[in-house]
N, C-alpha and C positions, 0 to 999 in steps of 0.2 A: 776793305783794307783795315787791318788790325791797328788800332791806335795804341798809343802809349798807356793811357789810363786802363784800357782793357787788359793789357799785359800785366800791369801792376795789380789789378783786382784779381786776376787769375793766379798770380804768384801768391798773393795774400791768402786766397782760398785754399790753395794747395798746402801752404804752410800751416794753416789752421787745421786742415784735415789730417795732416801728418802729426799735428800736436795732440790729437785725440787718442787717448789710450783707454782700453777697457780692461779692468781687473776683475777676475773671477771672485766668487765669494770666499774662497780659501787663499786668496793672494792679497798681499799688501805691497805698496810701492814706496820705497824710501827715496825721497827726492833730494838731490843735491843742486842747490841754486848758487851758481858762481862759486862752487867748491864748499859751500856751507850746507849742512843738512837742515831740512825744515823740522819744525818742532814735532809734528806728528806724521806718521806714515799715511799715505793716501789709499783710498779704496775701502770696500770694493765698489765696482760700478764704473761710471764714466768720469775720467779725469783729464786734465790738460797738462801736457809737458811741453815746454817751449825750448826746443834746442836752438842754439848751443848753450843757452843760458842754463837750462835744466838738464839733469841727467837722472834717469830713474833706474833703480835696482829692484827687480821683482823678487819677493821673498815668499815662498809658499808656507802656509801655516798647518798643513796636514801632517799627520804622523809619518815619519820617514822610517822605512825598514832598511837597515844597513847590515849587510852580511860581512862578518869579520873573517878573513881567510885563516886557514889553519896556521897556528903558531906552535913552534917548537918550545915546549915547556919542560924544564927539569924540576921534578917535584922535590919536596924536602928530603925524601929518602932516596934521592939520586936515581930516579926512574925517568927516562926520556919518553915523553908522550907528545902527540899532536892534538891540539884542541882548537875547534872553531866555534864561533858563537854568532848570535844575531842581536842587534841593538835596535830598540824602538825609541825614537825621540821626536820632538816637535819644537818648532820655534815659537816662543811666547812673546819675545820682544824683538821685532824685526830690526830696529835701529841698532841694538847691541850686536845682533848677528852680523850686521854689515860693518859696523865701526870697530868693534873690539877684536875681530879676528879676520884674517885675509880671506880664508875659504873655510867656512864653518863645517862643511861636509867633510873635507879632507882632514881638518883638524880633529873632528870628532872620531873619524876612523882611526887616525894614528893614536889618539889618546886611548881608544878602546883596545887597540892591539897591545900597547905597552902595559896598560892596567891588567889585561888578561894574563900576560906573562908574569907580572910581579905578584899578583894575588895568588895565582895557582902555584907559583914556585914556593910559597910558604906553607903549603899543605902536603900531607903524605898521600900516596896513591889511594889508599883505602878511603880517606876523607874525600878525595876528588871524585870517587865513584859513588859514594854513599851519601854525600852531603851537597848535592847539586843545588837544592833550593836555597840553602844557606849561602853558598858561594855566589849564586845568581843575585841574591839580595845585596851581598857585600859589593859586588861589581857595580850594580845599579847605583848604590849609594855613593861610591867613589866617583863614578862618572858624572853623576848629577851635581855633586859639589864642584867639580872642576869646570863643568860647562855652564853653571849658573851665571858667571860673569859675562858669558856670551849671549845670554837671553835664551838658552836652550834648556828644555826639560827632558831628562832621560826617564822614560816611563817604565821600561822593562829591558832586562838583559837575560838571555837564555843561551846556555851552552848546548850545542847541537850534537857534536860527535867528539868522542875521546878515542883516538886511535892508539892502541897499545902495541908494543913490539910482540913478535910472535912468541918469544920465549916467556914473556910475561903472561900472555894469554894461556899458554900451557900450564904455567905455575898456578894461575888463578883457578883453572879448571881442576887441577889436582887438589888444591886447597878446598874447593867446593865439594869435590867427591869425598875427601877425608872428613869434612864436616858432616856430610850426609851419613857416612858410615858410623861416625861417632854417635849421631842422634839415633840411628837404628839400633846400635848396641845398647844405648841407654834405655830405649823403649823396650827392647827385648829383656833386659835385666829387670826392669820394673814389672813386666808381665810375669817373669819367673818368680819374682818376690811375691806378687799378689797370689799367684797360683799356689806357691808353697804355703802361704798363710791360710788359704782356703782349704788346702789338703790337711793342714794341721787341725783346723776346726772340724773337718769331716771325720778325721781319725779319732778325735776326742769324743764325738757323738757316737760313732760306731763302736768304740771300745766299751762304752757303757751299756751297749745292747747287743748281746751275742747273736740274737736272731737277725738283726740287721747285718751283722758281719757275714752270717751264713747266706743271706739273700744276695748280698754283694758278691760273694764267692760264686754262687750259682749264676748270677748275671754275667760275670766275667767269663765263665765256662761257655755260656750260651753265645756270647759274642765271638769267642775263639772258634766255636764250632761252625758258625755261619760264615766266617771270613775264609777259613781254610778247610777244605774237605780232606781231612787226614785224621789218623789215629793219634790221640793225645794221651800220654801217660802222666798222671799228676798224683802227688801224695794227698791222701785224704786226711783232713784234720781230725784229731781226736774229739775236739769239741763238737764237731759236726755229728759224729757217731753218738756222743753222749746225749745230744738233743733227741735223737730217734729212740735211744734206749729209755730215756725218761718218759717219752710218750707211750711206749709199750708198757712200761710199769704202771702208768696211770690207768691204761685200759684194763689191765689185769686186776 
């Protein structure tokens, strides 16, 4: 027959077992005792929580990866784009994360969305596409300042995708093609300029030596003869004949 003391001891043991809580290494427990928070969070390891006097709120200290859904952003030059991002943050002070804000995860998500729209709305489309690192650092700095009173440290903000309207994609493609053509024309013009300068130098050298001019003339004829198997009629320079006549006179 079960006696009253046995029942009491059994209930006490069950209560004590139910009061045992185990916190992992990356968790802390904020304890409210009769509505007042204790001075320091508990954990990690084995702790005792005595309900209904105590109530514990578990707070993880690991870095949280939060995906920010696509936001409709109108840039400074009135271009509508959709931008999504990812935020990395962690809780440094569990008590502040519980006491200063109702739901720090939801609050951080909403703050990140509004900050993303406001910051990107102050830049032009070209800056949005070419200065991502600068904008990421600016977003991280703003979010970190606003979440610091909550005991949260924002470590990194990264924009993931920038979805452009189809007409803007075509316009950017045309702009890139025009830029490539401009560079090609500049390179071609620089090549022509250098070639003209070298030809001028070569002409100055050849003009001072008639034999070199004749050899160049014969070389050109040889190239023409090898490329096309046809009869070629060309005028014979007088200087060329004079060179042979001078050689005959020297022999005589």
